[in-house]
N, C-alpha and C positions, 0 to 999 in steps of 0.2 A: 304114248310113253313107251320107250325102248325097255325091253326086259334084260335083267341081269342074269338070267338062268344059263347055266353052263350047257354046252352042246350035249344032246342026248338025254337031258333031264326033262321031265314033264313040265309043262308050262305052269300048271297050278302049284308047283313047288317053288317057283320064283316069287320074289316080292318086288313091287314097284319101288322106285326111289321115293323116299319121303322128303318133303320140304324141309329147309332149316327152320329150327324152332328157336327163336331168341338167340341166335348166334351159335347154336350147337350144329355142327356140321353132320348131316345125315349119312355122309360117306364113311364116317368113322364107325367100324362094327361095334354093335351093341354086345353086351356080355351075354353068356348063355344063362339059362335058368339056374345053373348050378353055381354061378358066381355070385358072391355076396355083393351088395350095394357098398357105396362109399360110407365111411364111418359117419353116423348120425343121420342117415337118410334110411327110412324104412323100406323094405322090400315091397315090390308091387303084390297086390293080393292076387291070388290064383283066380282064374275065370270061373264063374259059377256054371257056365254052360260049355259044352264042347265047341270048339272052333276049328276051322279048316287049317291045315299046315301054313297056308299063306297068311291067314288072319292071326294065327299064333305068332308068326314072325313080326308082323307089322305091330302087334300088341306089345311083343317082347322089346322092340326098338323104341316104340313110344314111351314105354315105361323107363327105358334107360335114358331116353333124352329128358324126360320129366325129372328123373333122379339127378341128371347132371345139372339141369337148369336150376333145381332147388339148391344143389351143393354150391354152385357158383354164386348164386344169390346170396346165400348165407355168408360165404367167405368174403364177398366183396363188400357186404354190409358191414362186416366187422373191420374190414380194412379202411373204409371211408371215415369210420369213427376215430381213427388215429389221427393225432394232430402234431407229431414230430416225426422227424426222419428215422431216428433209432426205434421209436415205437412202431412205425409202419414196416421197417426192416424186419423186426422180430415177428410181426404178424405175417408177413410174406413168407418167412422161413417156416413158421408153424403150418399155415396152409398149404404151402408146397410140400411139406413133408407128408401130410395127409393125402394129398393128390397123387403123388408118385410112390407112395408106400415106403418112405425112408424114415429113419429114426433120428438121424443127425444131419447137420448142414451148416453152411455159413454164407453170409451175404456180404458183398463188398460194394460199398457206395464210392465210385471214383468217376465223376462226370468227365466226359471226354474233352470238354472245353478247358479243363485244368483250373477252373475258378473256384473248386471246392463247394462245400465242404466234403471231406472224405472220411469214411469210417468203416469198421469191419465189425459184424455182429455174428455171434455164433449160436447155434441150437444144439444143445447137449454136448457142447465142447467147452472146456475150460479156456481161460485166457492163453495159457501156456500151449495149449493144443492149436490154437489159432496161430500162434507164433511159429509152432512147429511146421504147420502146413504152408506158411508163407516162406519157409526155407527152401521149398521146391522152386526150381528155376521158373520164372514166370512164362517163359516161352514154351515150356513143356506141360504145365498145369492147365487143367481144363478151363478154370475161371480166368487164369492169366492170359490164355489165348483168346478169350472172348473180350477181355479188357484192353489188350495191347494189339489185337489184330488190326492189319491195314485196311482201310476201307476199299471196297470194290472200285477199281478205276473207272469202270463204266457207270455203276450205280452206287455212289459213295453213301447214299441214304439207306442202302439195303441193310436189314438187320441180320446179323450173323446167326447161323443155325445153332441149336443146342448141341452139346457134346455129350455122348454117353460112352462110358468106359464099363463094359459089362464085367470084366475081371481084370483088376490091376496086375495080377501075377502073370497073365498070358498076353495082355494087350501089347501090340508092337509099337515101337517108337517111344516108349516112356522113358523118362530119365531114370537111372537107378535110384537117385535120391527120392523120386516119386513112389517107388515100390518100398523103399525103406521106411519112409513116413507112414504109409498105408499100413504096413505091418506093425509099426510101433503104436499106431492109434487104433488098430484093429477094425479097418474097414476094407472092403474087398471090391467095391464098384462105386461109381459116382455118376451123377447126372447133373450137368451144368446148364443153366439157363441164362441167356443174356437178358439184362433189364434194359431193354432198348425198344424204340419204336421209331418209325420213320419221322414222326413229329417231333418227339422229345429227344431224339439222338440216343446215344449210349450213356447210360447213368451209372452202370455197374453190372454185376453178375451175381447169381445165386448158385450154389452147388450143394446137392444133397448126397449123403454118403450112405451106402448099404453095408450091413454087416457081412452079407454073403454075396456071391456073384449074382448079379441081377440087372435089369434095366426096365424102364417103364414100358407098358404096353401102348399100343397105338391110342387106345382110348384115354390113357393117363397122359400121354404126350399132348394130345389134343386139348385136354382140360387145362393142364398146366400152361399150355401156350396162351389160351384165352385169358386165364387168370394173370399170367405174366404181363400181357399187354395192358390190361387194366391197371395192374400194380404199378407199371412203369409210368403211366400217365398220372396216377395219384402221387407218385414219388416226385414227378417233375414239378407238380403244383406245390408240394411241401418244399421242394428245393427253392422255388422262387420265393416263397414266404420267408424261408430261412435267410437267404440272401439279402432280401429287403430289410429283414430285422437287423442283420449285422451291419448294413450300410447306415441304417437309422441310428443304431448305437454308436457307430464310429463318429457320426456327425454330432450326436449329442455330447460325446466325450470331448470333442474338439470345442464345443461352445462352452464348456465348464472349465474351472481352473486346471492348469496343467500341474501345478503344485501349490500346496498350502504355504502360507508365509510363516516365518518364524518370528515370533514376538516374544520378548522376555516375560515370564510369569504365567505362560499359558501353553498348553500342547494341544494340537489340533489333529483331527482324523475325520475323514469323510468316506462314506460308502454309497455308491450309486448303482442301482439296478434299472435298466431300461426295459420298459414293456415292449411287446412285439410290434405294436403299432407306432411306437414312438411318441410318448407323452411329452409334457412341457415342464416337468419337475427340474428344479435346479437348486444350486447352492452357491455360496460365494463366501470368501473371507479375504479381507484386504486390510493391509496396515493403514492406519490413519496418523495424523500429526500428534505429537506429544506422547508417543508410545500407546496409543489407543488402537483398538481393533474393531473392525466392522464384521458382524456375522449375519448372514442372510440365508434364508430358504424360501422357496416359493413354488408355486404351480400354476401353470397356464391352462385354461380350458381348451379342450379339443386334443386331437392326436395327429400324428403324421408330420410331413414337412413343414406345414404352415405353423403348427404349434411349436416346432422346434425353432422356426425363424422368430416367432413372437417371443419365445423364451430368451433367445440370444438378444434381441433388442431391449427386453425388459431388464435383464441382468446388467447389460452395458449402461443403460439409463440409471439404474439404481447405484452403480458404481460412481457415476458422476455426481448424483445428488449426495451420496454418503461423503465424498471428498469435500464438497462444498458446505453441508450443514449436518453432518453425521452425528453431531452430539445431540441432535434433536430427532429422534427416530420418527416422531409423528410428522414433522416437516418433510422428512424423506419420503414416507409413504404417501403424504398428501400430494407431493409433486409428481410422484410416480403415478398416482390415481388420475390426476389431471392429464398426464401425457397419454395414458392408456385411453382415456375417454375421448381425447381429441383425435388420436391417430388410428385407434382400433375400436370403435364404438360398438362392434358386435361381439367383443371378446371380453371375458372376465378373468380375474386372477386372484390368487391368495398369496399373501406375502408376509413375512416376519423379519424385521430388521432389529438387531441388537447393537448398541454401542457400548463396548466393553473397555474398561480401564483395568487391565490386569494388575498393575502395581497397587491399586487400591481395592482390588477384588470387588468391583463395582460393575453392574450391568444395568443399562436403561434400554428398555425394549418396547416395541409396538408391534401389533398384529393386525392384519386385515383379512378376517375370515379364516384364520389359520389356526391349526391345532397348537395348544400351549406347549412351551418347552418343559423338559422333565429334568429336575435336579437329582443326581445320583450321588450319594455319599455314605460314609460309615454310619451316620446317626439319622439319616433321613433319605427317603426316596419319595418325592412329591412333584406334582404338577404345579407350575407357576400359575398363579391366579391373574390371568389377564382379562381385560375388558372385552365384552362381547362387541364384535363389530362385523360389518358386511364386507364381502370380498371387494377388491378394487373393480371399478366399472360397473358396480351394481347401483350406486347412488349418485345423485347429481353433485354431491359434494361429500367427501370422506373426510372424517377426522374423528379420532378416538384417543382417549388419554393414554399416556404411556405408563408403564410400571417399572419399578426399580427393585433389584434384588442383589444380595451380597452373598455369593457363594463362599463356603468355608475352604480353607486350605485342603486340597486333595479331592474336593468335590468335582464332578463332571456335570456340565449343562449340556443336555442332548436336544438338539433341534432336528425335526424330521418333517416329512410331508405326509399327507393323508393316505398316500398309497401304501404305506406301512400298515395302516389300520385296515384299508379296504381289501387288501390281498388275504387277510385272514378269512373273509367271508362271513364274519360275525357282525352282529348289530354293533353300532358305535359304542355303546356303553360297555359292552363285553370286550370290544377290541381294545378300549382304553384300559380296562382291567388287566387284560392279557399283557399289554404293554408294561404296566406298572409292576406286575408280577415278574416279568422277565428282567426288568431293571433291578428289582430288588434281589434277584437271585444271581447277580453278577458275583463270581468268586472273589474272595479278597485278593488273591494273587493277581487278579486282572484289573483291579480298580485303579492301579497306578498307570495304566496305559489306555488312552481314549479309543485307539483302535481296537484293542481287545474287548473294551466295553461295548463298542458299536457292533462287533462281530458277535458277541454273545447275545445282545438283545435281537439282532437280525436272525440268528439261528433259532432262538427260543420263540420269537413271535411268529416266525414263518418256517416251521420245521417241515420235513419231508418234501423239500423242493418247491414249496410255495414261493420262495424268493425268485425262482426262475420259471414260474408257471406260465404256460402259453397265453392264458387269458388275463394275466396280471397287469396292474398299472405300474407306472414308474415308482421307484422307492428311493428316497434320499435320507441319509443320516448324516448330520454334522455334529461331532462331539468336541467340546472344549474342556479340557481339564485344567483347573486353576491351581498353581502351586501354593 
């Protein structure tokens, strides 16, 4: 093995090259004994016995590599636990700030293919600060040059190099607006890293801001480069998931009613939240002869495109049966069960169909394994007592008695799918109690608007973003307020 000893120095003062340890490049100089380790990583213990200068150097480098490996392991473990793009970008900013020794920064997600989504996240910067930074002409800002830079004509897949500005005041070629913004926000230097790899392409860029003139050391550049490549691959996977979720949600919305009908004597509102994997929850409202109205909600087993296709077929079939014999909800669900059993024997579904006569304020409904409706009014908030029945496709022959109810003027009948209950994470009895409490607490001013009633119930039952949780199921609410 060749020696790296400078000419004229004794051979025993030189140290042989160490092999790479789990991706840590041994050519990056290790820190001297006087340099503190990265935050959260304990310093290596002092040797108990005297060692030779060469051994001390090897031991010092080995301790540095172990420290670097431990740091990267901890940071990447935290990163892979993130489940959304914004959460991952925030984690990247925080980890990068620790690695390069900065206090503030911002990350821009802007995929090179232009298909989105795009977002900007700040660390230690207010929303107005981010807007101020974006007033710097793109071609002169460090992150803008990484995002908009033309690909190498010979190697278009080549990842652009990071951009370090040691001192904004003295750096040549900067736009005057860049210096003005730096002075206004109180930063003196920056380090911009492309969020890009040859496999994933360019997804965006991250820039960290220093309060004083500075730039990362070689060791820091090496570590943030390794972390950045891993982070880009993780972001690319989350980007694929997010795009798939958006596509599924778009397909689901296209399969549901584009608008609700207007029928005298009743006001309608619907809310739909699609889960990340695309479930089969659906709703429908269709005008029927003699001023009647058909209301339906249901849920098809399974997730993904196949569940969406089954949901579309089931909803279309129920519409046809409702037009033919809607005044008998039991007959409608019996026909639907037979169709499901013959055409999709491996699939089950829950459904609830209500035949409403708004002029008479009369509803006849039947359910197949579905949660009971909820009546919300000034004097009562109660679940409708429906007969217990199995879901469609579970029995060789389905039939259950219907029930009749008479909503009072101003009362709202709320139909929903079990995703509203399951997303709470509670046991079913507690979830039902939570739903009842939410319905009971609808403000008096909102009771005249079925949309406001549905929104209040959704916010109260699923607070703190549970209505958009990554692990959640579909949620459907259909509210009908009777005059």
